C-alpha positions as CSV (number, residue, x, y, z in Angstrom):
1,M,118.0,135.5,172.7
2,K,118.9,131.9,172.0
3,A,118.8,129.9,168.6
4,S,115.7,127.9,168.9
5,D,113.6,130.8,170.0
6,L,115.6,133.0,167.8
7,T,114.4,131.2,164.6
8,K,110.8,130.4,165.7
9,G,110.8,134.8,166.0
10,L,112.7,135.4,162.2
11,M,110.5,132.6,160.4
12,A,107.4,134.5,160.8
13,L,109.1,138.0,160.8
14,V,110.4,137.0,157.3
15,E,106.9,135.9,156.4
16,Q,105.7,139.1,157.0
17,K,108.4,140.7,155.2
18,V,109.6,142.9,158.2
19,P,113.2,143.9,158.4
20,T,115.1,142.3,161.4
21,F,118.8,142.8,162.5
22,L,120.6,140.2,164.3
23,W,123.5,140.8,167.1
24,G,125.9,138.8,168.3
25,A,129.4,138.0,169.0
26,P,131.9,136.4,166.1
27,G,131.2,132.9,165.1
28,I,128.2,132.0,166.9
29,G,126.0,130.5,164.0
30,K,123.8,134.5,162.8
31,S,124.2,133.4,159.2
32,S,123.9,129.5,159.7
33,I,120.3,130.5,161.2
34,V,118.9,132.7,158.6
35,K,120.4,130.3,155.7
36,E,118.7,127.6,157.9
37,I,115.1,129.2,157.5
38,A,115.4,129.8,153.9
39,L,116.3,126.0,153.4
40,S,113.4,125.1,155.5
41,K,111.0,127.2,153.9
42,N,112.5,126.0,150.4
43,I,113.0,129.6,149.3
44,G,116.0,131.6,147.7
45,F,119.0,132.9,150.1
46,I,121.9,135.8,149.0
47,D,124.3,136.6,151.6
48,L,126.2,140.3,150.5
49,R,128.9,140.7,152.7
50,L,128.4,144.7,153.0
51,A,132.2,145.4,154.5
52,L,133.8,143.7,151.7
53,M,131.5,146.2,149.2
54,D,131.5,149.7,147.4
55,P,128.6,152.2,147.5
56,T,128.5,151.7,143.7
57,D,128.0,147.3,144.6
58,L,124.6,147.8,145.6
59,K,123.6,150.9,143.5
60,G,124.9,149.9,140.5
61,I,127.0,151.6,137.5
62,P,125.7,154.7,136.3
63,F,125.5,155.1,132.5
64,Y,123.9,157.4,129.9
65,D,120.3,156.7,128.0
66,K,120.2,158.1,124.7
67,E,116.6,157.8,124.5
68,S,115.9,159.6,127.4
69,H,119.0,161.5,127.6
70,T,119.2,160.8,131.6
71,A,121.8,158.8,133.2
72,L,120.7,155.6,134.7
73,W,121.6,153.1,137.2
74,A,122.6,149.5,135.8
75,P,121.7,147.2,139.2
76,P,124.2,144.7,140.0
77,A,123.4,140.9,139.2
78,F,124.1,139.6,142.1
79,L,120.5,141.4,143.5
80,P,117.1,138.9,143.2
81,Q,115.0,139.6,140.5
82,S,111.9,137.4,140.7
83,G,110.6,135.2,143.2
84,E,111.1,134.2,146.9
85,G,113.8,134.5,149.4
86,I,116.2,136.1,152.1
87,L,118.3,139.0,151.2
88,F,120.8,138.5,154.0
89,L,123.2,141.8,154.3
90,D,126.0,140.7,156.5
91,E,128.3,142.7,158.4
92,L,126.0,145.6,158.0
93,N,127.7,147.3,160.9
94,S,131.0,146.8,159.6
95,A,130.5,148.1,156.1
96,A,131.9,152.2,155.5
97,P,129.0,154.5,156.2
98,S,128.6,155.2,152.4
99,V,127.7,150.9,152.1
100,Q,125.4,151.5,155.0
101,S,123.6,154.7,152.8
102,S,123.1,152.0,149.8
103,A,121.7,149.4,152.2
104,Y,119.8,152.3,153.5
105,Q,117.8,153.0,150.7
106,L,117.4,149.2,150.1
107,I,116.0,148.5,153.4
108,L,113.9,151.7,153.7
109,D,112.5,152.0,150.4
110,R,113.0,148.1,148.9
111,R,115.0,149.7,146.4
112,V,117.6,151.6,145.4
113,G,118.7,153.2,142.3
114,E,116.7,151.6,139.3
115,Y,116.4,148.5,141.1
116,E,113.3,147.2,143.3
117,L,113.6,144.5,145.6
118,P,110.6,141.8,144.3
119,E,107.4,141.5,146.7
120,G,108.4,137.8,147.9
121,W,111.9,138.9,149.6
122,A,112.4,139.9,152.9
123,I,115.6,141.1,154.7
124,V,117.7,140.0,157.2
125,A,120.8,141.9,158.4
126,A,123.3,140.8,160.7
127,G,126.7,142.2,162.7
128,N,129.2,142.1,165.6
129,R,128.1,144.2,168.5
130,E,130.6,147.0,168.7
131,G,132.8,145.8,172.1
132,D,133.6,142.2,170.0
133,R,137.2,143.5,168.6
134,G,135.8,144.0,164.9
135,V,135.7,146.7,163.0
136,T,132.3,148.6,163.2
137,Y,130.8,151.9,162.9
138,R,127.8,153.4,164.8
139,M,124.9,152.6,163.2
140,P,122.9,155.7,162.5
141,A,119.4,156.0,164.2
142,P,117.2,156.3,161.2
143,L,119.0,153.0,160.0
144,A,118.7,150.9,163.3
145,N,114.7,152.1,163.9
146,R,114.1,150.3,160.3
147,F,114.8,147.0,162.3
148,V,113.4,144.4,165.0
149,H,116.7,144.3,166.8
150,F,117.4,140.6,168.2
151,E,120.7,139.8,169.9
152,L,121.5,136.0,169.7
153,E,123.3,134.3,172.7
154,V,125.1,131.0,172.9
155,S,123.2,128.0,173.8
156,V,124.9,124.7,175.0
157,D,121.7,122.7,174.0
158,D,120.8,124.4,171.2
159,W,124.1,123.7,170.2
160,R,123.9,120.2,170.8
161,D,120.4,119.5,169.3
162,W,122.6,121.4,166.1
163,A,125.5,119.1,166.2
164,Y,123.9,115.9,166.3
165,K,121.5,116.6,163.2
166,V,124.7,117.3,161.0
167,H,126.5,114.3,162.9
168,L,129.7,116.1,164.2
169,D,132.5,114.5,165.6
170,S,130.6,112.5,168.6
171,R,134.1,113.7,170.3
172,I,133.4,117.2,170.0
173,I,129.8,116.8,171.4
174,A,131.2,114.9,174.2
175,Y,133.8,116.9,175.5
176,I,131.1,120.5,175.2
177,S,128.6,118.3,177.3
178,Y,131.6,118.0,179.9
179,K,132.7,121.4,179.5
180,N,129.5,123.6,178.3
181,E,132.4,126.7,179.0
182,H,134.4,125.8,176.3
183,L,131.9,125.9,173.5
184,F,132.6,129.5,173.3
185,T,135.5,131.3,174.9
186,F,135.6,134.9,173.3
187,D,136.6,137.7,175.3
188,A,136.6,141.6,173.7
189,K,139.4,142.0,176.7
190,N,141.2,139.1,175.5
191,E,143.8,139.8,172.4
192,S,144.3,135.9,171.7
193,K,143.7,135.4,168.0
194,S,142.6,131.9,168.5
195,F,139.2,131.4,170.6
196,A,136.5,128.7,170.7
197,T,133.0,129.4,168.9
198,P,130.6,127.1,167.7
199,R,132.4,127.8,164.0
200,S,135.8,127.2,165.2
201,W,134.5,123.8,166.9
202,E,133.3,123.2,163.0
203,Y,137.0,123.5,162.1
204,V,138.2,121.3,164.9
205,A,135.9,118.6,163.4
206,N,137.5,119.5,159.5
207,I,141.1,118.6,161.3
208,L,139.9,115.7,163.3
209,K,139.3,114.2,159.4
210,S,142.4,115.3,157.9
211,N,145.4,113.0,158.0
212,I,147.4,115.7,159.5
213,D,150.1,114.1,161.5
214,T,149.8,113.7,165.3
215,S,152.3,115.7,166.2
216,L,151.0,118.5,164.8
217,L,147.8,118.1,166.3
218,L,147.7,120.0,169.4
219,D,149.1,123.2,167.8
220,T,146.6,122.9,164.7
221,I,144.0,122.4,166.8
222,S,145.3,125.8,169.3
223,G,144.9,127.8,166.2
224,A,141.3,127.0,165.9
225,V,139.9,127.2,169.4
226,G,143.1,128.6,171.7
227,K,145.8,126.6,173.6
228,D,143.9,125.6,176.7
229,V,141.2,124.8,175.3
230,A,143.2,122.4,172.7
231,V,145.1,120.8,175.4
232,G,141.6,120.1,177.5
233,F,140.1,118.6,174.6
234,L,143.0,116.6,173.6
235,S,143.3,115.0,177.0
236,F,139.4,114.0,176.9
237,I,139.8,112.4,173.8
238,K,142.0,109.8,175.2
239,V,139.2,109.1,177.6
240,M,137.3,107.7,174.8
241,N,139.8,104.8,175.1
242,K,138.2,103.7,177.9
243,L,134.8,103.6,176.2
244,P,133.0,100.1,175.8
245,D,132.1,99.4,172.9
246,I,129.0,101.7,171.5
247,E,127.8,99.6,169.0
248,A,127.9,95.9,171.1
249,I,125.6,98.0,173.4
250,L,123.3,98.7,170.5
251,A,123.2,95.2,170.2
252,G,122.8,94.4,173.4
253,N,125.7,92.3,173.9
254,I,127.2,94.3,176.8
255,E,126.9,95.3,180.4
256,H,129.5,97.2,181.3
257,Y,129.2,100.4,183.4
258,S,131.3,103.1,184.3
259,E,131.4,105.2,187.4
260,E,133.7,107.9,186.0
261,V,132.2,111.6,184.8
262,D,134.3,112.1,182.2
263,V,133.8,108.7,180.7
264,L,130.0,109.2,181.1
265,Y,129.8,112.2,179.0
266,A,131.8,110.6,176.7
267,L,129.9,107.4,176.6
268,S,126.2,109.3,176.6
269,S,127.6,111.1,173.3
270,G,128.8,108.6,171.5
271,L,125.3,106.2,172.0
272,V,122.9,109.2,171.0
273,S,125.3,109.6,167.8
274,A,125.4,105.9,167.1
275,Y,121.9,105.6,167.5
276,L,121.1,108.6,165.6
277,Q,123.1,107.4,162.7
278,N,121.3,103.7,163.3
279,P,118.0,103.9,163.9
280,S,116.2,100.9,164.7
281,E,113.3,99.8,167.4
282,E,116.0,96.6,168.5
283,N,118.6,99.6,169.0
284,L,116.4,101.8,170.9
285,E,115.1,99.1,173.2
286,N,118.8,98.1,173.7
287,L,119.8,101.7,174.6
288,L,117.1,102.6,176.8
289,A,117.5,99.1,178.6
290,Y,121.8,100.2,178.8
291,T,120.2,103.3,180.4
292,L,118.3,101.8,183.3
293,K,121.6,100.8,185.1
294,M,123.8,104.1,184.6
295,K,123.5,107.1,186.8
296,S,120.8,109.2,186.6
297,E,121.5,112.5,185.4
298,F,123.4,110.7,182.4
299,A,120.0,108.2,181.6
300,V,118.0,111.4,181.6
301,M,120.4,113.5,179.0
302,I,120.6,110.9,176.4
303,V,116.7,110.0,176.4
304,Q,116.1,113.8,176.2
305,D,118.8,114.4,173.4
306,L,117.0,111.7,171.5
307,Q,113.7,113.4,171.8
308,R,115.2,116.6,171.1
309,N,116.1,115.1,167.8
310,S,112.8,113.5,167.1
311,I,112.8,110.0,168.4
312,T,109.7,109.0,169.9
313,M,110.1,106.0,172.1
314,E,106.6,105.9,174.0
315,H,105.3,103.0,172.5
316,S,108.2,101.2,174.2
317,Q,107.9,98.8,177.0
318,T,111.5,99.8,178.4
319,F,110.7,103.4,178.4
320,K,107.6,103.0,180.8
321,K,110.1,101.3,182.9
322,W,112.6,104.2,182.6
323,V,109.5,106.7,183.4
324,E,108.6,104.9,186.7
325,K,112.5,104.8,187.6
326,F,113.4,108.5,186.0
327,A,110.3,110.1,186.0
328,Y,110.9,112.5,189.3
329,L,114.3,113.9,187.5
330,L,111.6,115.6,184.5
331,N,109.1,117.4,187.3
């Protein structure tokens, strides 16, 4: 399931407090999706990495109660005590079976030991698939049956929408637009430690922001996304030197048009990124006017990217001309 569709379904299930399990390969944004849902609903979010826990971490520590002459469990302070939110049990199927047993009680009964999960909190869990080279334990059928299961797939379109919203380096957006297959290169049969994922491309963005010596750039980026992808990306960056002045295009002061495909991918992503960071009616008119003379597939890609980022343009006279020219490609 694509991230955009999964988000809609997950929001509805969180509202009804239905336990949900997200399956997917490493680094594709499972935890990020759940966290963004909590932020959008303005509710709490607690991320528990169960693979790092012991059974007593969830159940608490036993102590002797003098008044009742019984052993009670002191619940952990990190579990929610009130309010609303999402309790995210990450790496559930990577946790030891004894930890899964404690989680099972929490999921089934919404309580463990002396602790009871507040009514306003929903439970969402996640884990890697058994064939993803991670340490996993087969989930017991009774536990699996307590969840609604979704498998998250990698979608380039969804990733591009997210990348524009967080203002990821436009060179990375351009490269993935040009080389879709390099967004996610994980192969369970390949023993390589480095491979491209949405998460590792975030690392690349941070590497590009750093002051690392250019002589170390290839090796460093290779450590994030793998050697072949790093070579392709750094070669693509050189294309950026061929781009016309993006700010001048938005200002309506340039009419330079390229026919090179790699340049057009870089230019299209650069124009969208620049506009989203400095939106105005004048910039929109100039941008739309520029797309009228671009290759059709890139003109459509720019407009669709703007629309997916909630930019309205139906009121624009230039957009009406754009529709007359390119509408046949949208059907």
